[in-house]
C-alpha positions, 0 to 999 in steps of 0.5 A: 122830619121823621119822628123817631121810633120808639124805644121800649123796656120790658120784664122780658128785656136784656140791656146787653143783648136788646137793642131796644125795639118792640121785639127786642127790648131793653130791661131797665129804665135806667139803660133806657135812658142812656141810649134814648138820649135825641129830642123826641125819643120816646121810651115806653115802659110795657106792663110789669114790676122792675126793680131800679137800682140805678138813677135815671138821667132824662135827656131834654126832649126824651118822654117816658111812657108806661102802660098804666098803674100795672108798669111799676118801677120800684126804686131802691136807689138810696141816694141820701141827696139825690133823686131816682129820675133827674131831669135837670139842666146847667142852664134853662132849658126848653125840656119839652117832655113828659112822664106819664102812665107810671107807678112810681114807688120808693120801696117802702121809704128805700128811695128817698126822692122821686123825680127833679125837674131843675132848669127845664121849662114845658115839662109835664108829669100827669098819671102817674102814681108815686108811693112810699118815696121818704122825702118826696116824689117830685121837685119842679125847682130854678134855684135851691136858695132861700129868700133869691130876691130879685130871679131874672129867670124862671122854669116856664110852662110846667104841668103837674096832673092827674097824679095819686101820691101816697105817703110821699112827705116825710118829715125827717130829721127836723124837717117837713118836706113836700110831696111835690115841691115847686120853686122857681116856676112862672105858670106851673099848673097842679091840677087834678091830684090826690095827695094822700098821707096816712103816716104816724104822727111826726112823720107827716111832711106836706102835700104841697110845699115851695118854701124857696120859693120865687114862684108866679103866675103857679094855679093850684086847683082841682086837687084834694089832700088826705091827712091824718087828724093833726095832734100834738105829736105832729109838727105842721098842719100844713096842706099847702106851704108856699112863700117867697111868691112874685104875684099871681098865685091862684090856689082854687076848688081844691079840698085840704085836709090841712091849711095853706100857709103863705108867707116868707120874705119878699112877696108882692103881686109884681105885674098881677093883680094879685100877690096870692088869690086863694078862692072856693077851697074846702079846708077841714081837719078830719074830726073836731080840732085835737090840736090848737095847732090847725088853722085854715090859713096862715100868713107869716114873713119876714119882709112883707105880705102884700095884696092878698085876696082868701075869699069863697072859702070853707074852713071847718072843724079847726082851732083857729080860721086864720092866723098872722104875724110873725114872731119877734124879728130884727126884720120890719114886716109889712101886712098890706092890702089883705082881704078876707071876705065871703069864707065860713068859718064853722065850728072853731076851737077844740074837740071835747076830749081836750078839755081845755078852755080858752082854745079857739079864734076866728082871726088871730095873732100870737105875735103881737109887736111893733116891728110888725105894720099893718095898712089897709086889712079888710074883714068883710062878711064872713061868718066865724061860728065857734064850737059848741061844746063844754069848754070855753072859745076865745074871739072871733075876729082880731084887730091886728096886734101891730102898728095899724091902720085902716083895719076895717070889720064891716059885714060878719056875722060871729057867733058863740065865741066866749072871750068876745066877738072882735079882740084887740089890745097892745099886749103892754107894748105902747107903740102898738096902736090902731088909727082908723079903726072900722066896726061896723054894720056885723051880727054879733051873738051869743059873744062874751063881753056882751058881744061888744068888741074887747080891749085890753088895757090902756089899749085905745083904737084912735078914729075908731067907728063902731055902729050899726051893729047887731046882736040878736040871732041871725036865724040861720036855715039850719045848724050847718046851713048858714043861709038866713031865714025870711025875717032875718036881722041880717038882710039888707042890713049890712053896708057896701063895701065894693064886693059884688058876688057873694059865697054862693056867686049870687049877685050882692044888692046895695044894701048887701046883707050881713054874713057871707049870703044874700038872701 
């Protein structure tokens, strides 16, 4: 089992007279890909700057390695639908290959799409830089169709790590594209990447996108996204948008300049303990929100969203902490077994320069309707702090405006929301109801309606247990440090909800504190 000699590409090479050796290299990456077609072949791209006008077809088992940021390939391949580098098979194939240590550019948006990895497993793309692709840089995909309900195969074991992506997510012709697209993946790991978008308002897509969806066991962690302050000229505020998941999706330890959006049609936990687990992320607009359409998290869907955990995250400068719900649809939508716990939502509301009243919500649904059903919605031990300014905010926590049961709001600190700490209504639809409601052991301070829950006309939750809530100052350590001072009324004032660690990872006592921190 001899290891094949590597092939070489160099600025001084020649595709006609070269033989691909180190001493007599080829001139172009695309030509090298037509020659290196045996599994185990490796194409080395020497330091230099290359202009590539042709599509590169990479055979299974063939890897491409550059010298780092000094191996620069400027693509001018301008197909409107196809990719500059295609790693594609007709049926599921073990790729067992990598692309690494290259700088790939779209030549100032001349090239629309960078790399596609389709129906291949065990492919890694790492230590690469991608710049100025018009629509997307990389697409790991098994299938293209949206709402593909019951797949029998997934691409498995793919990796995307230690990459830099600059201006590779475009919003074009009414659609937002992802710098990294992930669809039909099982066990894909996305980590230690840096995504940066600096294009003008209305031109930026999403750093990470999986709207064709059907992913499971995907882990997205230790990534950073930097995006311009979201304004009214932009389309979506997403940093990560994933639809149609099949369990085991974990998003953690990321620092994000936009929201995490999850939803789609069929979203289940499958064989996993959870469908989606989002934890220990920092989500922050660059400045206090300029638009009411900024969020920390979005949960949307057409059929079902179940078994979702959002915990131990920090959200700052958005107008909404969490938005959920689906506009009017013929499809019945279910939200079930959703837990929001030990998160901190700081400075929720609009920038004073917007001079707009009645904007700013901790948890909100813009989509009331009896076609939606919510069962077992848990909001535990969060901190919601409204932006302090000249213009009014709305409410801290909204009871799901749908056919709801088992709604639990416990151990939260809600401060400074002008309309109410908790709000529920039926939007005039008599079929919107709430049964088995628990609003217990919270701290509501400085909110409208004298810190009492505010209900709309003709809206009366049944089996409503509202008790043991306090309305005094929680006495935080500082204006942006939400630990509790000695003597805080929130110490040992919570109710046991079965959780074991606080925002800092400290063990939770029984009774626990109200808020995100144990004292």
